[in-house]
C-alpha positions, 0 to 999 in steps of 0.5 A: 560761947567759949571762955575766951570770948567771955573774957574778951567781951569782959575786957571790951566792957571794961574799956566801954566803962573807961570810955564813959569815965573819960567822956565825963570831962573835957580834959580826958574826952580824947582818951575816952574816945580811944578807949571806946574805939578799942573796946568796939573793935575788940567786941566786933572781932571777937564776935566775928571769929566765933565758931557759930559764924558761918557767912563771913562774906555777908558780914564783911559786905555789911561792914564795908557798906556801913563803914563807907557810909560812916566814913563819908558822913564823918568827913562831910558832917558839920558840927551844926548838924551833929544833933540831928546826926545823933538822932538819926543814929539812935533811930538805926539802933532802934530799928536794928533791935526790932529787926533782930527781935523779928529774926529771933522770933521767926527763926529761933533755931538759928540763934540757938534760943529754942524751937519755934512755937515752944520758946521759953516765956523769958525769951518772949519777954526779952524780945518783946521789950527789945522790939517795943523799946526799939520801935519807940526809939526808931520812930521817936528819933525820926521825929527828933531828926525831922525837927532838928533838921527843919523838915518839920516845925520845931513847935509842939504839935498837939491835938484834942485828947492826945494824952488819952490816946497815948494812954490807950496805945500804951495800955494796948501794947502792954496787953498785947505783950502779955497775950504774945508771951502767953501764946507766942502769936506772931500776929500779936507781936507785929501789931504790938510793934506797930503800936510801939512805932505809933507811940514813938511818934505820939510821944515826941511830936508834942515836945517843943524845939527848946526841949530837944536836947533832953529828948535826944538824951532820952532817946539815947537811953531808949536805944541802950535799953533796946540793945540790952533787951536784944542782948538777953534774947541772943545771950550776948553779954557784951550787948547786955552790958553796953546796952545797960551802960548806954541806957543808964548813962542816958537816963542819968544825963536826962535827969540832970538836964531836966533838973537844970531846966526845972522840968519833970523827968516823967513829962519827958518819958511820957511826951508832956515836956514843954506843955505850955503853948509857945503862942502864950504870953505877951511877947508878940506885942513888943515888936515895935519897942526900940533897940540899940543897934551898934557896930563892930567898932562900938563893940570893940571900944566897950570890950577894950575898956572892960576888965572882965568879959563873959562870952555866952555861946549858943546855936548862932555860934554853931551855925556860923562855925564861929568858934575859932574866931571867938577863940581868937577874940579871947586871945586878943582880949587877954593880951589887953589884960582882960579876964575872959570866961565862957558861960555854958548853959546845959542845953545850949545848942541842940544836944547835951555838951554841944557848946563844950565840943565846939569850944574844945574844937577851937582849943579854948582852955578848959579852965575858962569854960564855966557851967551855969551854976558856977558863973551865974552870980558873976554876971552882976560884977562883969563889965561885958556879957558877949552873947553869940546867938544864945537866945532861949538860954538867956531869956528873962521870960524863964524867970518872970513870965509864967505863961512862957513855955520855958518858964521855970528853966534856969537861964544865964543872968546876962541882964545883970552885966553892966553891958550886953553885946548880942550877936544875932542875924535878925530879931527873929524868935529863938528855937523855942519860938518866943521873943527875948526881952533882953534885946530891948534892955537899956544895957543891951547893944545888938550886933546884927549879922553872921556871928563869924563875920561880926566876930572877925570884924570885932577882932580887926577893930580891937587890933587897930 
């Protein structure tokens, strides 16, 4: 690799670092995306024009196919489907790492890393880790995609001695890795990778739907480490650096989210997250309790007579694509001199930052979007908490029901507001599969229907 290529890779890596810095804040997120795009384009072009590249036609064909698929998906994908799209992309990164590792083992001469049968042990370790982590990322991401897409149940799937089986498979992978590094046996490499695919499935199936945002974040981290391992195998500094950036940032984000949910990062890694059964607890016994069912006119009257309103967006807002209507509602309320803020839970939606992205898309001012820790104490002095499909992240069971699968997770204290308006399609349980006692509170009024339609009716009632 020439000095020029190293310098261009270094510039590309700096742009990726600036991209991560920009994405850390809503105000600079667009700039961060631009840095990331420029960095990726520079990295691809640098690699493309390296002297060792010979088959340009095949590379261009692959870029064209991938570009067309990516463009079609980008134009058609709904924001509600973004979490499963992210999970699907993670799976492709993992699969790529596995395929490159296999190619490097079967034909090391083509990559300039040695001769088949006499590879340095360091190379064998690198491609082993890349293949194993890539395989776990691939199969785990497929399960995450299936759960998010509704192809399979979002409830935890468990069976007898599951943890023992996971431990046995994990130990087997470690032993096969050692044997492979000592013998360079392709058979051991194949078996090791197949077991890694199996452990990816086993680690994710026992994780419940409510914990899926953390899983998506952790799989993002896995995909980065897989790419970094393959970067070492190929001697590619850009792949090493970018993989490490993705891996470390994903791990940090997962840790932050686990802390926000009062969960253990170890349980995430080893597939024990959300270990309490969603069927436990007394939730099923309260279906016949009375509720207050209101109309848009009733809700508009309460909102218009409030001095402060906190809007709590959730997945229901995302499903209905109601963010623009909610922004219009904010504008109408502020015209009446009412203070309006948005309360954001770290795991609201189906992936980290899901609600922030939706609100930014609707041009909601950044200074009116407040995180859980900063706004939770303010609910007790708020006239109206307006909840739009945020079921699990407002559920008091997280605080008062030790048998609940979300027990210990910090939630938004909306029950402390003077009045709660809750938009929901029906009384069905949330993504965690448990009922929300908040629906039956004396100060709660339920507004049943599509979040966008109900919000638009509210706006009309406010104007008239």
